[in-house]
Wavefront OBJ file of the C-alpha trace (Angstrom):
o trace
v 0.128 -0.050 -0.114
v 0.980 3.245 -0.829
v -0.060 6.176 1.163
v -0.789 10.126 0.644
v -1.908 12.436 3.036
v -5.664 11.467 2.884
v -5.527 8.763 -0.044
v -4.280 4.887 0.179
v -3.364 3.710 -3.638
v -3.784 -0.184 -3.539
v -3.489 -3.001 -6.026
v -6.928 -3.095 -8.028
v -8.308 -6.664 -7.218
v -10.426 -8.401 -9.407
v -13.584 -7.668 -7.409
v -13.035 -4.035 -8.241
v -13.991 -4.656 -12.006
v -17.376 -3.812 -11.862
v -16.875 -0.500 -10.310
v -14.427 0.664 -12.901
v -16.501 -0.313 -15.720
v -19.407 1.478 -14.067
v -16.949 4.584 -14.269
v -15.335 4.154 -16.959
v -18.766 4.210 -18.932
v -20.295 7.269 -17.366
v -19.906 9.624 -19.676
v -17.944 12.533 -17.996
v -15.164 10.146 -17.602
v -15.690 8.166 -21.084
v -15.500 11.452 -23.106
v -12.112 12.965 -20.855
v -10.116 9.356 -21.757
v -9.375 7.833 -24.736
v -12.132 5.227 -24.497
v -14.701 5.926 -27.634
v -16.642 2.821 -26.433
v -19.032 1.848 -23.588
v -17.038 -1.094 -21.354
v -18.492 -4.403 -20.537
v -17.076 -6.902 -18.283
v -15.388 -8.901 -20.691
v -13.340 -5.490 -21.818
v -12.113 -4.856 -17.907
v -10.812 -8.772 -17.674
v -9.281 -8.830 -20.285
v -7.338 -5.295 -18.993
v -6.787 -6.268 -15.702
v -5.496 -9.893 -16.780
v -2.986 -7.978 -19.484
v -2.045 -5.855 -16.091
v 0.291 -8.516 -14.823
v 2.303 -9.279 -17.970
v 2.805 -5.621 -18.661
v 5.503 -3.511 -17.798
v 4.700 -0.301 -19.238
v 2.098 -0.111 -17.094
v 1.211 0.090 -13.178
v -2.349 1.154 -12.032
v -3.456 1.192 -8.313
v -7.147 1.509 -7.070
v -6.977 4.809 -4.932
v -9.191 4.880 -1.452
v -10.443 7.811 0.990
v -9.288 7.492 4.373
v -12.106 5.000 5.357
v -11.140 2.612 2.798
v -13.835 2.998 -0.310
v -12.434 2.705 -3.332
v -13.125 5.957 -4.676
v -10.719 5.817 -8.408
v -7.785 4.729 -9.917
v -4.671 6.503 -10.818
v -1.270 4.993 -12.476
v 1.183 5.240 -14.644
v 0.938 4.310 -18.297
v 3.676 3.326 -21.737
v 6.471 3.546 -18.984
v 9.539 3.792 -21.430
v 12.325 2.502 -19.534
v 15.148 3.451 -21.755
v 14.133 6.983 -21.644
v 12.084 7.082 -18.031
v 9.305 8.473 -18.562
v 5.417 7.676 -18.471
v 2.167 8.793 -18.533
v 0.184 9.452 -15.709
v -3.317 8.243 -15.513
v -6.291 9.112 -12.725
v -9.448 9.551 -12.056
v -11.636 9.626 -9.322
v -14.734 8.164 -9.721
v -16.903 8.208 -6.472
v -19.442 11.478 -7.366
v -19.263 12.313 -3.656
v -15.548 12.085 -3.458
v -14.551 14.853 -6.545
v -13.945 18.393 -5.393
v -12.497 17.515 -2.225
v -8.820 17.381 -2.399
v -8.235 13.170 -3.424
v -7.443 13.946 -7.310
v -4.709 16.024 -5.806
v -3.543 13.983 -2.855
v -3.731 10.869 -5.531
v -1.854 12.926 -7.913
v 1.237 13.930 -5.784
v 1.095 10.160 -5.105
v 1.396 8.413 -7.832
v 4.311 11.264 -8.946
v 6.359 10.602 -6.068
v 6.024 6.740 -6.497
v 6.738 7.293 -10.085
v 9.753 9.667 -8.785
v 11.015 8.280 -5.787
v 10.322 4.578 -5.979
v 10.540 3.411 -10.062
v 13.646 6.504 -10.830
v 11.615 8.146 -13.583
v 12.790 10.996 -14.942
v 9.377 12.724 -16.745
v 5.790 12.211 -15.926
v 3.050 13.626 -18.474
v -0.027 13.992 -19.206
v -2.432 14.605 -22.034
v -4.915 16.041 -21.154
v -8.191 17.302 -23.353
v -8.653 21.670 -24.120
v -12.264 21.269 -22.807
v -11.230 19.220 -19.414
v -10.526 22.459 -17.429
v -10.680 20.737 -13.931
v -7.879 18.240 -15.126
v -5.919 21.309 -16.502
v -5.964 22.747 -12.659
v -4.953 19.735 -10.765
v -2.303 19.201 -13.104
v -0.859 22.988 -13.116
v -1.176 22.975 -9.232
v 0.985 19.768 -9.098
v 3.619 21.617 -10.987
v 3.269 20.219 -14.075
v 4.423 22.744 -17.127
v 2.174 23.081 -20.787
v 4.681 21.744 -23.010
v 2.433 22.199 -25.471
v -0.261 21.588 -27.844
v -1.610 19.164 -30.374
v -4.338 21.350 -32.247
v -7.392 19.225 -33.227
v -6.397 16.443 -31.983
v -9.317 14.014 -30.464
v -12.725 13.815 -31.977
v -15.472 13.964 -28.940
v -18.974 14.484 -29.144
v -18.796 15.299 -32.883
v -16.104 17.564 -32.291
v -12.405 17.785 -32.335
v -10.480 19.022 -29.684
v -6.804 20.086 -29.118
v -4.962 18.369 -26.632
v -2.668 19.945 -24.038
v 0.554 17.751 -23.260
v 1.594 18.303 -19.586
v 5.053 17.380 -18.371
v 7.382 17.125 -14.884
v 10.855 16.568 -14.318
v 12.154 14.910 -11.095
v 14.151 17.379 -10.210
v 10.930 19.380 -10.526
v 8.876 17.523 -8.064
v 12.264 17.610 -5.867
v 12.254 21.584 -5.492
l 1 2 3 4 5 6 7 8 9 10 11 12 13 14 15 16 17 18 19 20 21 22 23 24 25 26 27 28 29 30 31 32 33 34 35 36 37 38 39 40 41 42 43 44 45 46 47 48 49 50 51 52 53 54 55 56 57 58 59 60 61 62 63 64 65 66 67 68 69 70 71 72 73 74 75 76 77 78 79 80 81 82 83 84 85 86 87 88 89 90 91 92 93 94 95 96 97 98 99 100 101 102 103 104 105 106 107 108 109 110 111 112 113 114 115 116 117 118 119 120 121 122 123 124 125 126 127 128 129 130 131 132 133 134 135 136 137 138 139 140 141 142 143 144 145 146 147 148 149 150 151 152 153 154 155 156 157 158 159 160 161 162 163 164 165 166 167 168 169 170 171 172 173
């Protein structure tokens, strides 16, 4: 278990999959990810089974102080040669949103990425319309690297994607 100030990160278990599927199928979460279809339990189980053999992905369930799973955070597309990874995060429990759990989960996964996994750079790709995520990553010290113009098609429109990153030395400072 990995502890933040308010959250705990733990391994994702098979019994978590129905909740993860339900969260990922919520329009407010699905439209902020690269997922273009509704997910089934079969999709979730295949993803879960691949996690154990995939050296390029590390995912955690996020729990609140009471041990309730409220979201997911992880590192994806880990590039071991260049020591970088993409940060993936969502708080799926509506009652937990806007209460600082996402900020703590993000800080915790960044600390894990730099201090435990020894990565050099973490980055995130955020759709331009997703202002809460932009604010979350900026508050955590991520800097805007650039914008990929009309990069993602969501709800009948092409949207820009902002690329944010933070370097290990910036986080330690």
